[in-house]
C-alpha positions in Angstrom: 0.0 0.0 0.0 1.4 3.4 -0.9 1.7 6.3 1.5 -1.0 8.1 -0.4 -3.3 5.1 -0.3 -2.8 5.0 3.6 -3.5 8.8 3.7 -6.7 8.3 1.7 -7.9 5.5 3.9 -7.0 7.5 7.1 -9.0 10.5 5.8 -12.0 8.4 4.9 -12.2 6.5 8.2 -10.5 8.9 10.7 -10.6 12.3 9.1 -6.8 12.5 9.5 -4.8 12.8 6.3 -1.4 12.9 7.8 0.1 9.5 8.6 2.1 10.8 11.5 -1.1 12.3 13.0 -2.7 8.9 12.7 0.2 7.4 14.6 -0.3 10.0 17.3 -4.0 9.2 17.5 -3.2 5.5 17.7 -0.7 6.0 20.5 -3.1 8.2 22.4 -5.9 5.6 22.0 -3.6 2.8 23.2 -2.7 4.9 26.2 -6.3 5.8 27.0 -7.2 2.1 26.7 -4.6 1.3 29.3 -1.6 0.1 27.3 1.8 0.2 28.9 4.4 2.5 27.4 6.4 -0.6 26.4 3.4 -2.0 24.4 3.0 1.3 22.7 6.8 1.4 21.9 6.5 -2.0 20.3 3.5 -1.1 18.1 5.1 2.2 17.1 8.5 0.6 16.3 10.5 3.1 18.5 13.9 1.6 19.4 14.0 3.4 22.7 11.4 3.5 25.4 12.7 6.9 26.3 11.5 8.2 22.8 8.1 6.7 23.5 8.0 8.3 26.9 8.7 11.7 25.2 6.1 11.0 22.6 3.5 10.2 25.3 4.4 13.2 27.4 3.9 15.5 24.4 0.4 13.9 23.8 -0.5 14.7 27.4 0.7 18.3 27.1 -1.3 18.7 24.0 -4.5 17.4 25.8 -4.3 20.0 28.5 -6.4 22.9 27.4 -4.6 25.2 29.8 -1.2 24.5 28.6 -0.6 27.6 26.5 -2.0 29.9 29.3 0.2 28.4 31.9 3.3 28.5 29.7 2.6 32.1 29.0 2.3 32.9 32.7 5.7 31.4 33.2 7.3 32.8 30.1 7.8 29.3 28.5 7.6 28.8 24.8 
């Protein structure tokens, strides 16, 4: 399956055209379903659990609707 074909399927079923965003959505869904970081690591194909940890941490920051306001208060970009 080509990258474009995967993007087309993603858009049709998940309304996500970017394959990386689909991976992010998949990782978030796995974590929400109770998967361990090591299980998510295996599914995403990350060589390092530390990379998966950073990935999941960024997902958690993105979910917090107050992140930008708090960052601005503390002068963090």
